[in-house]
Every structure is written in C-alpha cells, then in structure tokens.
C-alpha positions as CSV (number, residue, x, y, z in Angstrom):
1,X,17.8,-11.2,0.4
2,X,17.7,-10.8,-3.3
3,X,14.3,-10.6,-5.0
4,X,14.4,-11.7,-8.6
5,X,11.7,-13.1,-10.9
6,X,11.9,-16.8,-11.9
7,X,11.9,-17.7,-15.5
8,X,8.2,-18.7,-15.3
9,X,7.3,-15.4,-13.7
10,X,9.2,-13.4,-16.3
11,X,7.5,-15.4,-19.1
12,X,4.1,-14.6,-17.6
13,X,5.0,-10.9,-17.5
14,X,6.1,-10.9,-21.1
15,X,3.1,-12.8,-22.3
16,X,0.8,-10.4,-20.5
17,X,2.7,-7.4,-21.8
18,X,2.3,-8.6,-25.3
19,X,-1.4,-9.1,-25.0
20,X,-1.9,-5.7,-23.4
21,X,0.3,-3.9,-26.0
22,X,-1.7,-5.5,-28.8
23,X,-4.9,-4.3,-27.2
24,X,-4.0,-0.6,-27.4
25,X,-3.8,0.5,-23.8
26,X,-4.5,4.2,-24.3
27,X,-7.3,3.6,-26.7
28,X,-9.0,1.2,-24.2
29,X,-8.5,3.7,-21.3
30,X,-10.1,6.5,-23.3
31,X,-13.0,4.3,-24.5
32,X,-13.7,3.2,-20.9
33,X,-13.6,6.8,-19.7
34,X,-16.1,7.8,-22.4
35,X,-18.5,5.0,-21.3
36,X,-17.7,2.4,-24.0
37,X,-16.6,-0.8,-22.2
38,X,-16.5,-3.0,-25.3
39,X,-12.7,-2.8,-26.0
40,X,-12.0,-3.4,-22.3
41,X,-14.3,-6.4,-22.2
42,X,-12.4,-8.0,-25.2
43,X,-9.1,-7.7,-23.3
44,X,-10.7,-9.1,-20.1
45,X,-12.0,-12.1,-22.0
46,X,-8.5,-12.8,-23.4
47,X,-7.1,-12.5,-19.9
48,X,-9.6,-15.1,-18.8
49,X,-8.6,-17.4,-21.7
50,X,-4.9,-17.1,-20.6
51,X,-5.9,-18.0,-17.0
52,X,-4.6,-14.7,-15.6
53,X,-8.0,-13.6,-14.2
54,X,-7.7,-16.7,-11.9
55,X,-4.1,-16.2,-10.8
56,X,-5.1,-16.0,-7.1
57,X,-8.1,-18.3,-7.3
58,X,-7.9,-22.0,-6.1
59,X,-7.6,-24.7,-8.7
60,X,-10.9,-26.3,-7.6
61,X,-12.6,-23.1,-8.8
62,X,-10.8,-23.1,-12.2
63,X,-8.0,-20.8,-11.1
64,X,-4.2,-21.1,-11.2
65,X,-3.8,-20.9,-7.4
66,X,-0.4,-19.1,-7.6
67,X,1.3,-17.0,-5.0
68,X,1.4,-13.4,-4.1
69,X,4.5,-12.8,-6.2
70,X,2.8,-14.0,-9.4
71,X,-0.3,-11.8,-8.5
72,X,2.0,-8.8,-8.2
73,X,3.7,-9.6,-11.5
74,X,0.3,-9.5,-13.2
75,X,-1.0,-6.4,-11.6
76,X,2.3,-4.5,-12.2
77,X,1.8,-5.2,-15.9
78,X,-1.8,-4.0,-15.8
79,X,-0.6,-0.8,-14.2
80,X,2.1,-0.4,-16.8
81,X,-0.5,-0.8,-19.6
82,X,-2.9,1.6,-17.9
83,X,-5.7,-0.9,-18.1
84,X,-8.8,0.7,-16.4
85,X,-11.7,-1.0,-14.7
86,X,-11.9,-3.1,-11.4
87,X,-9.0,-5.4,-12.4
88,X,-7.5,-5.3,-8.9
89,X,-10.8,-6.0,-7.3
90,X,-11.6,-8.9,-9.6
91,X,-8.2,-10.6,-9.6
92,X,-7.0,-10.0,-6.0
93,X,-9.5,-8.5,-3.6
94,X,-12.7,-10.5,-4.2
95,X,-11.0,-13.9,-4.5
96,X,-9.4,-13.2,-1.1
97,X,-12.7,-12.0,0.4
98,X,-14.7,-15.1,-0.8
99,X,-12.2,-17.9,-0.1
100,X,-14.0,-20.7,1.6
101,X,-17.5,-19.1,1.5
102,X,-20.7,-20.2,-0.3
103,X,-20.5,-17.0,-2.4
104,X,-17.1,-18.1,-3.5
105,X,-18.6,-21.3,-4.9
106,X,-20.9,-19.1,-7.0
107,X,-18.5,-16.4,-8.2
108,X,-14.9,-17.6,-8.1
109,X,-15.3,-19.9,-11.2
110,X,-16.9,-17.1,-13.1
111,X,-14.1,-14.7,-12.1
112,X,-11.4,-17.2,-12.9
113,X,-12.7,-17.7,-16.4
114,X,-13.1,-13.9,-17.1
115,X,-16.8,-14.3,-17.5
116,X,-17.5,-12.0,-14.6
117,X,-16.2,-8.8,-13.1
118,X,-16.3,-7.9,-9.4
119,X,-15.6,-4.8,-7.3
120,X,-15.7,-3.9,-3.6
121,X,-15.7,-1.0,-1.2
122,X,-14.2,-0.8,2.3
123,X,-16.1,1.8,4.2
124,X,-13.3,2.7,6.5
125,X,-11.4,4.1,3.5
126,X,-14.3,5.3,1.4
127,X,-18.0,4.3,0.9
128,X,-17.7,4.1,-2.9
129,X,-16.8,1.2,-5.1
130,X,-14.7,1.5,-8.3
131,X,-16.7,1.0,-11.5
132,X,-19.7,-0.7,-9.8
133,X,-21.7,0.0,-12.9
134,X,-19.5,-2.4,-14.9
135,X,-19.4,-5.2,-12.3
136,X,-21.5,-8.3,-12.1
137,X,-21.2,-8.5,-8.4
138,X,-20.4,-5.8,-5.8
139,X,-19.4,-6.2,-2.1
140,X,-19.5,-3.7,0.7
141,X,-17.1,-4.3,3.6
142,X,-17.8,-2.6,6.9
143,X,-15.5,-3.5,9.8
144,X,-15.2,-7.3,9.8
145,X,-18.5,-7.8,7.9
146,X,-19.2,-8.0,4.2
147,X,-22.4,-8.0,2.2
148,X,-23.6,-8.1,-1.3
149,X,-24.3,-4.6,-2.3
150,X,-26.0,-2.5,-5.1
151,X,-25.0,0.9,-6.3
152,X,-27.1,3.9,-5.6
153,X,-27.5,7.2,-7.4
154,X,-27.7,8.0,-11.1
155,X,-24.2,9.4,-11.3
156,X,-20.9,8.3,-9.9
157,X,-18.3,10.5,-8.2
158,X,-15.6,11.4,-10.7
159,X,-12.0,10.7,-9.8
160,X,-9.0,12.8,-10.9
161,X,-8.4,9.8,-13.2
162,X,-11.2,10.1,-15.8
163,X,-11.1,6.3,-16.2
164,X,-12.2,5.7,-12.6
165,X,-15.8,6.0,-11.6
166,X,-16.7,5.7,-7.9
167,X,-20.2,4.6,-7.0
168,X,-22.1,4.9,-3.7
169,X,-23.4,1.6,-2.4
170,X,-26.4,0.3,-0.5
171,X,-25.9,-2.8,1.6
172,X,-27.8,-6.0,1.2
173,X,-27.3,-9.7,1.9
174,X,-24.5,-10.6,4.4
175,X,-21.7,-12.8,3.3
176,X,-20.9,-15.2,6.1
177,X,-17.2,-16.2,6.5
178,X,-15.9,-13.4,4.3
179,X,-12.2,-12.6,4.9
180,X,-12.4,-8.9,5.0
181,X,-8.9,-8.2,6.5
182,X,-7.2,-10.5,4.0
183,X,-9.1,-8.9,1.2
184,X,-8.1,-5.4,2.2
185,X,-4.4,-6.4,2.5
186,X,-4.6,-8.0,-1.0
187,X,-6.0,-4.8,-2.3
188,X,-3.2,-2.7,-0.7
189,X,-0.5,-5.0,-2.1
190,X,-2.2,-5.0,-5.5
191,X,-2.4,-1.2,-5.5
192,X,1.3,-1.1,-4.7
193,X,2.0,-3.4,-7.7
194,X,-0.1,-1.3,-10.0
195,X,1.8,1.8,-8.8
196,X,5.1,0.2,-9.7
197,X,3.8,-0.5,-13.2
198,X,2.6,3.1,-13.6
199,X,5.9,4.4,-12.3
200,X,7.8,2.2,-14.8
201,X,5.6,3.4,-17.6
202,X,6.2,7.0,-16.8
203,X,9.9,6.4,-16.6
204,X,9.9,4.5,-20.0
205,X,7.9,7.3,-21.6
206,X,10.2,10.0,-20.2
207,X,13.3,8.3,-21.4
208,X,11.9,7.9,-24.8
209,X,10.7,11.5,-25.0
210,X,14.1,12.8,-23.7
211,X,15.8,11.0,-26.6
212,X,13.4,12.6,-29.2
213,X,13.1,16.1,-27.9
214,X,15.9,18.4,-29.0
215,X,17.2,21.7,-27.6
216,X,20.3,23.6,-28.6
217,X,20.8,21.0,-31.4
218,X,20.9,17.8,-29.3
219,X,18.4,15.5,-27.4
220,X,17.5,16.8,-24.0
221,X,18.3,13.4,-22.6
222,X,21.9,14.2,-23.2
223,X,21.9,17.0,-20.5
224,X,23.2,15.9,-17.2
225,X,20.4,17.4,-15.2
226,X,17.8,15.4,-17.1
227,X,19.9,12.3,-16.7
228,X,20.0,12.9,-12.9
229,X,16.2,13.3,-12.7
230,X,15.5,10.1,-14.6
231,X,18.2,8.2,-12.6
232,X,16.5,9.3,-9.4
233,X,13.2,7.8,-10.6
234,X,14.9,4.6,-11.4
235,X,16.4,4.5,-7.9
236,X,13.0,5.1,-6.3
237,X,11.7,2.1,-8.2
238,X,14.6,-0.1,-7.2
239,X,14.0,0.8,-3.5
240,X,10.2,0.2,-3.7
241,X,10.3,-3.2,-5.5
242,X,12.0,-5.2,-2.7
243,X,9.4,-3.9,-0.3
244,X,6.6,-5.1,-2.6
245,X,8.1,-8.5,-3.1
246,X,8.9,-8.8,0.6
247,X,5.3,-8.1,1.4
248,X,4.4,-10.9,-1.0
249,X,6.5,-13.4,1.0
250,X,5.0,-12.1,4.3
251,X,1.4,-12.7,3.0
252,X,2.1,-16.1,1.6
253,X,3.8,-17.3,4.8
254,X,1.0,-15.9,7.0
255,X,3.5,-13.8,9.0
256,X,2.1,-11.8,11.9
257,X,3.7,-8.6,10.4
258,X,2.2,-9.0,7.0
259,X,-0.2,-6.1,7.4
260,X,2.8,-3.8,8.3
261,X,4.7,-5.1,5.3
262,X,1.9,-4.4,2.8
263,X,1.5,-0.9,4.2
264,X,5.2,-0.2,3.8
265,X,5.1,-1.5,0.2
266,X,2.1,0.7,-0.6
267,X,3.9,3.8,0.8
268,X,7.1,3.1,-1.1
269,X,5.4,2.3,-4.4
270,X,3.0,5.2,-4.3
271,X,5.7,7.6,-3.6
272,X,7.8,6.2,-6.5
273,X,4.8,6.6,-8.8
274,X,4.2,10.2,-7.6
275,X,7.9,11.1,-8.1
276,X,7.9,9.5,-11.5
277,X,4.9,11.6,-12.4
278,X,6.5,14.9,-11.3
279,X,9.6,14.0,-13.2
280,X,7.7,13.1,-16.3
281,X,6.0,16.5,-16.3
282,X,9.4,18.2,-16.0
283,X,10.9,16.2,-18.8
284,X,7.9,16.7,-21.1
285,X,7.4,20.4,-20.4
286,X,4.1,22.0,-21.4
287,X,3.0,19.2,-23.7
288,X,2.7,16.9,-20.7
289,X,-0.3,19.0,-19.4
290,X,-2.3,18.4,-22.6
291,X,-5.2,16.1,-22.1
292,X,-4.7,14.7,-25.6
293,X,-1.2,13.5,-24.6
294,X,-1.3,9.8,-23.5
295,X,1.1,10.8,-20.7
296,X,-2.0,12.2,-18.9
297,X,-3.5,8.7,-18.6
298,X,-0.6,7.6,-16.3
299,X,-0.1,10.9,-14.5
300,X,-3.7,10.9,-13.3
301,X,-3.6,7.2,-12.4
302,X,-0.5,7.7,-10.3
303,X,-2.3,10.4,-8.3
304,X,-5.5,8.4,-7.9
305,X,-3.6,5.2,-6.8
306,X,-1.7,7.3,-4.2
307,X,-4.8,7.8,-2.1
308,X,-6.6,4.6,-3.0
309,X,-6.7,1.7,-0.5
310,X,-5.8,4.0,2.4
311,X,-4.0,7.3,2.6
312,X,-0.3,7.7,3.2
313,X,-1.1,9.0,6.7
314,X,-3.2,5.9,7.5
315,X,-0.5,3.5,6.3
316,X,2.3,5.3,8.1
317,X,0.3,5.0,11.3
318,X,-0.2,1.3,10.7
319,X,3.5,0.8,10.3
320,X,4.3,2.9,13.3
321,X,1.7,1.0,15.5
322,X,3.3,-2.3,14.4
323,X,6.8,-1.1,15.3
324,X,5.6,0.3,18.6
325,X,4.0,-3.1,19.4
326,X,7.4,-4.7,19.0
327,X,7.0,-6.0,15.5
328,X,10.6,-5.6,14.3
329,X,11.0,-8.6,12.0
330,X,12.5,-7.7,8.6
331,X,10.1,-7.3,5.7
332,X,9.7,-10.6,3.9
333,X,11.2,-12.6,6.7
C-alpha cells in the first residue's frame, strides 16, 4: 500500500506551514516558556479562523469533520514549527473525548473556532496535564472515567522541554459518556505525528547547517560520513511515516487492531525523532548544546514527546499483547 497525500491534504499542509512560519516559531516558543502567552494566542486565533482547530470536530459543532490523515497532517506541521501549548489536546484528544456528550455541546464549538483551549491528563500515564494554566477547560481521565478537573499547586512540574508545563490536577464533575479510550488513542497518534514533524525539522536544520559550516576549506555536508548520518535520519522518517498513516486508516475504519497500530506508529515516530536529535547534535557540534541556539527547542521537544502519551516499554507491551492475542492484520488494513 502506498501512502501519499492528496492535493487537498498537501495544500492544507502548505497553508498551515506558511501561517506558522510567518508567526515566528522559535520566538513564540521562547515567549511561551517565559510565561508570555500572547504571541501563541494570536497564532491560535488564526488557526481557528482557518478552521484547523476544528479539523477533527463534527460539522454540527462548527468543525471540518475530516479524517485522521488530515489530523495527522496538521499536527505534523505543528511539530515541525515547534508550536508549544496544548495543541494536541485541543485539536485531537478532547474532541475525541467529548464526542456525543453534553460537555461536547458546550465546548466543541468553542474549540473549533479557536476561542477556547483544552487539555487533559490520563492518570495511567501521569497525573499531570500539559499547560493546564493556559487552558479554558481541563479533563482528568482515570480508567474508563473522565471528569472536569482543576489544577492544584502554585507551581507546575518542569519538563526537559522548557515550553512544557505539567500541572497536578484535582478531580471534579464527572463527564458521562466520555470516550476515554478513543481520546487516548487520538493522543498517541497525534504525538506520533508531532514527532514526525520534529524529526523533519531537525533533519532540515542539520542539512542546512551542514551546507554552511566549513572545515578543511569545504562544507561539512560534502563529507561522506555526514551524508550517511543524514541519509539514515531520512530513512528512519520514511519507515515511520507509513506506520503513522496506516494507523490513521485503522482508526478511521474502526479496526479492532487500531490500538496496536497507533502504538506501533508512536514507537517508530518517537525513535525517528530521537535519532534525528542525536544526529543533529553530531552535525552541529558544540554549538548545538547552547541554549540560545534554536536547535535546542526541537532537541528538547523530541525527548519530551518520546515519553509523553505512554513510554516505549508500555507501547511495546501493547503491541506484543495484541500479537499474542492473534491480531496479525497488517497495519492500515
């Protein structure tokens, strides 16, 4: 099976990339990390005007009601731009969580229009919610149950990524009918898409730097060893992308092996981003460790996303359990 973007999907990606590039990704990320959300909010409002905040939200709530592939296209571009904040939670996770609920009637139109921001925590994988201080609504998911939650404590837990703040939550009002399992799988798939975007950005940055940095009178990108390192990153991306797109098809079709497929996609995309980060540091040398270098924004994000939405060990066990149970259908079938 060949996974290729349609013209419409490619146009969507290019329009989103142009918007994010014009917003100054590194500047927005640094402002967010320093506690100034204003630049991020301006971009979020523009995303709402484009309709991209509602890519996974039903039309009756003002969304575009597109499929998982379009959702992944958007989230990959957000990862490539390094946009901070609870974007994944607002665009993918909470819409899946609230589909068909009374809370969905209240919040989905606001999320689709970009007027509201949401976040969520799944206690099995960590009791803290990303950027709960910036969210208009927060959900806490425990087992099969979800509830409206509030953050506790005066200070968040800091992530390795300075643009990620993790807040402890206190439970509150139950949300009847919440689709917790579907929301978690949407988050895993979205995290895989963001990791693909981060890996692509790291590769692009490394290729550009290898063409600018000179040693022995010529660009380091001309040395065979450097070429091999960068080619290996490109290969990792090419191997991960079909798994991510195959998982999209499994989710959209409601396949019984969809959970296995999103875990496989997360594993492959996270490892691709991790490998791209290691290679980027090798190509950049000592300057890559400088906090002032924009490369750091994507290096730390790649590491943070690797353990977000379930560790590699947890997802490998999930894939293994599915295979042991006789789930051998090809990914995306």
